[in-house]
C-alpha positions in Angstrom: -3.6 -6.8 8.6 -3.9 -10.1 8.5 -7.0 -10.1 11.1 -9.4 -9.5 8.5 -8.6 -12.7 6.4 -8.2 -14.5 9.4 -11.3 -17.2 10.5 -12.0 -19.5 13.7 -12.5 -22.9 12.2 -14.2 -25.6 14.4 -14.8 -29.1 14.3 -18.4 -30.2 14.0 -17.8 -31.7 17.7 -16.2 -29.5 19.3 -18.6 -27.6 21.4 -18.1 -23.7 22.3 -18.9 -22.7 25.5 -20.9 -19.5 26.2 -18.0 -17.7 28.5 -15.4 -19.0 25.8 -17.4 -17.6 23.0 -17.7 -14.2 24.5 -14.1 -14.3 25.8 -13.5 -14.6 22.0 -15.4 -11.6 20.5 -13.8 -9.6 22.8 -10.6 -9.9 21.9 -11.5 -9.7 18.4 -13.2 -6.4 19.1 -10.0 -5.2 20.9 -7.9 -6.4 17.5 -10.1 -4.5 16.0 -9.8 -1.1 17.4 -6.2 -1.6 17.7 -6.2 -2.2 14.0 -8.4 1.2 13.3 -6.3 2.8 15.4 -3.3 2.1 13.6 -4.7 2.7 10.0 -6.1 6.1 11.3 -1.8 6.7 12.4 -1.3 5.5 8.7 -3.3 7.7 7.1 -2.6 10.4 8.7 1.2 10.0 8.4 1.3 8.4 4.3 0.1 11.8 2.7 2.7 14.3 4.4 5.4 12.2 4.4 6.4 14.1 0.9 6.1 17.5 2.5 7.8 16.7 5.8 10.9 15.2 4.0 11.0 18.3 1.8 11.1 20.6 5.0 13.8 18.4 7.3 16.0 17.7 4.0 17.0 20.0 1.4 18.9 16.8 -0.4 16.1 14.7 0.0 14.2 13.9 -3.8 11.4 12.1 -5.3 13.4 9.0 -5.3 14.2 8.9 -2.3 10.7 9.2 -1.0 10.4 6.0 -2.6 12.7 4.0 -0.2 11.3 6.2 3.2 7.7 4.6 2.3 9.2 1.2 1.4 10.8 1.2 4.6 7.7 1.1 6.5 7.4 -2.3 4.7 10.6 -3.5 5.2 10.4 -3.5 8.9 6.7 -5.2 8.8 7.8 -8.0 5.9 10.2 -8.7 8.6 8.4 -8.7 11.4 5.2 -10.7 10.1 6.6 -14.5 10.3 8.0 -13.7 13.3 5.0 -12.2 14.9 2.9 -15.1 13.4 4.9 -17.8 14.4 4.9 -16.2 18.1 1.5 -16.2 18.2 1.4 -19.8 17.8 3.2 -20.8 20.2 2.5 -18.2 22.8 -0.4 -16.3 24.3 -1.3 -14.1 21.8 -1.3 -10.6 24.4 2.3 -11.1 24.2 3.4 -10.2 20.7 0.4 -7.6 20.5 2.0 -5.3 23.7 5.4 -5.9 22.3 4.1 -4.6 18.8 2.5 -1.9 20.0 5.7 -0.4 22.4 7.7 -0.4 19.3 5.1 1.6 17.0 4.8 3.9 20.1 8.6 4.2 20.1 9.1 4.3 16.6 6.3 7.0 15.9 7.7 9.5 18.8 11.2 8.8 16.9 9.7 10.4 13.1 8.1 13.3 15.5 11.4 14.4 16.3 13.2 13.4 12.9 13.9 17.0 12.5 16.3 18.4 15.7 19.5 16.6 13.9 21.5 19.3 12.4 22.2 16.7 9.2 21.7 13.6 7.7 17.5 13.8 8.4 16.3 11.5 5.7 18.1 8.6 7.1 16.7 9.2 10.3 13.5 9.6 9.0 14.1 6.2 6.8 15.3 4.6 10.6 11.9 5.8 11.8 9.6 4.6 9.4 11.4 0.9 8.9 10.6 0.7 13.1 7.1 2.0 12.8 6.8 -0.8 10.4 8.0 -3.5 12.4 5.7 -2.4 15.1 2.7 -2.2 12.9 2.8 -6.3 13.1 0.2 -6.6 15.7 -2.6 -8.6 14.2 -1.3 -11.6 13.0 -2.7 -13.5 16.1 -5.5 -15.8 15.2 -5.5 -19.7 16.1 -7.1 -22.8 14.7 -7.2 -26.4 14.8 -5.4 -28.8 12.8 -6.2 -29.7 9.0 -4.0 -30.1 5.6 -4.0 -27.0 2.8 -3.4 -26.9 -0.6 0.1 -25.1 -1.1 0.1 -24.3 -4.5 -3.6 -22.5 -4.2 -1.5 -20.4 -1.1 1.5 -19.9 -3.0 -0.9 -18.4 -5.7 -3.1 -16.5 -3.3 0.1 -14.8 -2.4 1.4 -13.6 -5.4 -2.2 -12.5 -6.3 -1.9 -10.3 -2.9 1.5 -9.0 -4.0 0.3 -7.6 -7.0 -2.9 -6.2 -5.2 -0.9 -4.3 -2.4 1.6 -3.4 -5.2 -0.6 -1.3 -7.3 -2.1 0.6 -4.1 1.2 1.3 -3.0 1.9 3.1 -6.3 -1.3 5.0 -6.0 -0.9 5.9 -2.1 3.1 6.8 -2.8 2.6 9.1 -5.8 -0.3 11.2 -5.1 1.4 13.8 -3.3 4.4 14.3 -5.8 2.0 13.7 -8.5 -0.7 16.4 -7.7 2.1 19.2 -6.9 4.0 18.6 -10.3 0.4 18.3 -12.4 -1.6 21.1 -10.3 1.1 23.6 -9.1 0.0 22.8 -5.7 2.1 23.6 -2.4 3.1 21.5 0.3 0.2 22.6 2.5 -2.6 22.3 -0.1 -1.5 18.8 -2.0 -1.4 17.4 1.8 -4.7 19.0 2.7 -6.8 18.1 -0.5 -5.0 14.6 -0.9 -6.1 14.1 3.3 -10.0 15.1 1.6 -9.8 12.8 -1.1 -8.5 9.9 1.2 -10.9 10.5 3.6 -13.5 10.0 1.0 -12.1 7.2 -0.6 -11.8 6.1 2.9 -15.7 6.3 3.7 -16.4 4.6 -0.2 -14.2 1.9 1.2 -16.6 1.4 4.5 -19.6 0.8 2.2 -17.9 -1.1 -0.4 -16.7 -3.8 2.2 -20.4 -3.8 3.8 -21.8 -4.3 0.4 -19.1 -7.5 -0.3 -20.1 -9.2 2.4 -23.6 -9.3 0.3 -22.1 -9.9 -3.0 -20.1 -12.6 -2.5 -22.7 -14.6 -1.4 -24.2 -14.0 -5.0 -21.3 -14.4 -6.9 -18.4 -16.0 -5.1 -14.9 -14.4 -3.4 -13.2 -15.2 -6.8 -15.9 -13.6 -9.0 -15.3 -10.2 -7.0 -12.0 -10.4 -7.0 -11.7 -10.8 -10.7 -14.0 -7.6 -10.9 -12.0 -5.7 -8.7 -9.2 -6.1 -10.4 -10.7 -5.0 -13.6 -11.9 -1.6 -11.8 -8.4 -0.8 -10.7 -7.3 -1.5 -14.5 -9.7 1.1 -15.7 -8.8 3.4 -13.1 -5.0 3.5 -13.8 -5.9 3.7 -17.2 -8.2 6.6 -17.2 -4.8 8.3 -15.3 -2.7 8.2 -18.2 -1.7 11.5 -19.8 -4.2 11.9 -22.9 -4.4 15.9 -23.5 -1.7 18.6 -25.2 -1.4 20.9 -22.5 1.3 20.8 -20.8 2.2 21.3 -16.8 3.7 24.2 -15.3 7.5 24.3 -14.9 9.3 25.3 -12.1 10.9 28.5 -12.8 13.6 28.3 -9.9 14.9 24.9 -11.5 16.1 26.8 -14.6 19.7 27.9 -14.5 21.6 30.2 -16.9 17.8 30.6 -19.2 18.5 26.8 -19.6 16.6 24.0 -19.5 18.3 20.6 -18.6 17.1 17.9 -21.3 17.8 14.7 -21.1 18.2 11.7 -24.3 15.5 9.1 -23.8 19.0 6.5 -22.6 19.9 8.9 -20.1 16.4 8.7 -18.1 16.9 5.2 -17.4 20.4 6.4 -15.4 19.7 5.8 -11.5 19.0 9.1 -9.7 21.9 9.4 -8.0 23.8 9.8 -11.4 21.1 11.9 -13.5 20.2 14.3 -10.6 22.1 17.5 -10.7 22.9 18.9 -7.1 20.2 21.5 -6.7 19.6 23.7 -3.6 16.5 25.2 -2.7 16.7 29.5 -3.8 16.7 31.7 -0.5 13.4 33.0 -0.8 10.4 33.0 1.1 8.2 32.0 -1.8 7.6 27.8 -2.2 8.2 26.9 -5.5 5.4 25.2 -7.4 4.9 23.3 -10.6 6.8 20.1 -12.5 10.5 20.8 -11.4 12.3 21.1 -14.7 15.1 18.7 -13.4 12.1 16.2 -14.5 13.0 16.4 -18.3 9.3 14.5 -19.1 7.4 17.6 -17.3 8.8 19.6 -20.8 6.6 17.2 -23.2 4.3 14.9 -21.4 0.6 16.1 -21.3 -0.7 16.9 -18.1 -3.2 14.5 -16.2 -6.6 16.8 -15.9 -8.1 16.9 -12.6 -10.9 15.3 -13.6 -9.2 12.1 -14.6 -7.1 12.2 -11.2 -10.6 12.5 -9.1 -12.0 9.6 -11.8 -9.0 7.2 -11.2 -9.4 7.7 -7.2 -12.7 6.9 -7.2 -12.4 3.8 -9.3 -9.1 2.8 -7.5 -10.7 3.2 -3.9 -13.6 0.8 -5.1 -11.5 -1.8 -6.7 -8.7 -1.7 -3.9 -11.0 -2.8 -1.1 -12.7 -5.7 -2.6 -9.8 -7.4 -4.2 -8.0 -6.7 -0.4 -11.3 -8.2 1.5 -11.7 -10.8 -1.1 -7.8 -12.0 -1.4 -8.1 -11.8 2.3 -10.8 -14.4 2.6 -10.1 -16.6 -0.1 -6.6 -16.9 1.2 -8.6 -18.1 5.1 -10.8 -20.4 3.2 -8.0 -22.1 1.8 -6.1 -22.6 4.9 -9.0 -24.3 6.6 -8.9 -25.9 10.3 -5.4 -25.1 10.7 -3.0 -22.6 12.7 -2.9 -19.5 10.7 -0.6 -17.4 12.3 2.3 -18.2 10.4 0.9 -18.6 7.4 -1.5 -14.9 7.9 2.2 -13.9 8.4 3.9 -14.9 5.0 0.6 -13.3 3.6 1.6 -9.6 5.4 4.9 -10.3 4.4 4.3 -10.9 0.9 2.2 -7.5 0.8 4.7 -6.0 3.1 7.3 -7.1 -0.1 5.2 -5.2 -2.6 4.9 -1.9 -0.3 8.6 -1.9 -0.3 9.2 -2.5 -4.2 5.9 -0.4 -5.2 7.2 3.0 -3.4 10.8 2.0 -5.3 9.4 1.5 -8.7 7.2 4.3 -9.1 9.4 7.3 -7.5 11.9 5.7 -10.1 9.9 5.9 -13.0 8.1 8.7 -12.4 11.2 10.7 -11.7 13.0 9.4 -14.9 10.0 8.7 -17.3 6.9 10.6 -15.7 3.3 9.4 -15.5 2.6 8.2 -18.7 5.3 5.0 -18.5 4.7 4.4 -14.8 0.9 4.1 -15.0 1.1 2.2 -18.7 3.5 -0.3 -16.1 1.0 -0.9 -13.6 -2.0 -1.6 -16.6 0.2 -4.4 -17.5 0.7 -5.8 -14.4 -3.0 -5.6 -13.6 -3.4 -7.5 -17.0 -0.9 -10.4 -16.4 -2.9 -10.7 -12.6 -6.2 -10.8 -14.9 -4.6 -13.8 -16.6 -3.0 -15.5 -13.6 -6.0 -15.6 -11.8 -7.7 -17.0 -15.0 -5.3 -19.7 -14.6 -5.6 -20.5 -11.1 -9.2 -20.0 -11.1 -10.4 -23.4 -10.1 -7.8 -24.0 -7.3 -8.6 -20.9 -5.4 -11.5 -23.2 -3.6 -12.0 -23.2 0.5 -10.7 -26.3 2.3 -14.5 -27.4 3.6 -14.9 -27.4 -0.4 -12.1 -29.0 -1.5 -12.1 -32.3 1.1 -16.3 -32.2 0.0 -17.3 -31.1 3.4 -19.3 -28.9 1.7 -20.8 -28.5 -1.8 -19.2 -25.6 -4.1 
């Protein structure tokens, strides 16, 4: 994803030939197409991971889902700096071809993880890690030399981490949340969330086109600030507000008793707290909020209108934050080979996509949506405060060294 934020900076004394110009844009369009196809594949998979995991391995629970989704970003985080350095010192086609090859092989493995007779969830874990490693096919842009503000670079990486973290939480929890809140089956959850994700994608395309115009009037920093505010409102709306409780999965009830845990017990690791449960031998798929998640018994349901409204707001705020952070980062770097730096930015985002899914699935499984989304709101507030503190440092290289007025 580093290509989105990458720009080619040219010294004013360097004249680019027409042939060089056409060649450069041909390469850029090929990379755009590669990223588009990669994103399509990611979107198809992300909403179906939870139902697929439940189908191939009955021992997998919602907590393990976080590790499955995080595995993708572990691979991406490891690959980012490596491919960034590779692209700086070798022809960019080499890392691109290798990463695509790895990605294809890993996706084939993912498609067949249902074949082994045991430990299928661990095969899926490995497959997702390899898919993430092969996903680093866009940290490949070169430029000329120059000095940069390393403090601004670090600060932008932190903000980017937060932005990717909160979106990783959103995309991870969507399927389990809707299955628990609205008693959707696996097929319904994948289908309806797929429609919602598609609508958010269309919304994001419109936002991407709009921010290009708005950034010229307000500047990238103001748009980044506004995008974070919109995301904050989106997660605030997602908090449970009413008194109606979600439907409970009756299959999880044993001996007509409901498992209850104390507040302190909810913080125990899932492998200690989780009881051994096997799905009943029934053709009817259980729906509703599992009684083993004790918060289901006292946490109000999140209405569908809340969920849709939150989706719209997060779908509006996230692309603004994403593209503005990339743009600011690229401008801060200035005329510098950006492969390694973009690799570290993507590694920062990958780190967020590791901790985000693990964080939300653990908190959600043990404490429920109220705690999960309250903590996210707190994280967004802290990131807004950080942006306020570093606001004046986040300026372009050309402005910092007096080449252009701010």
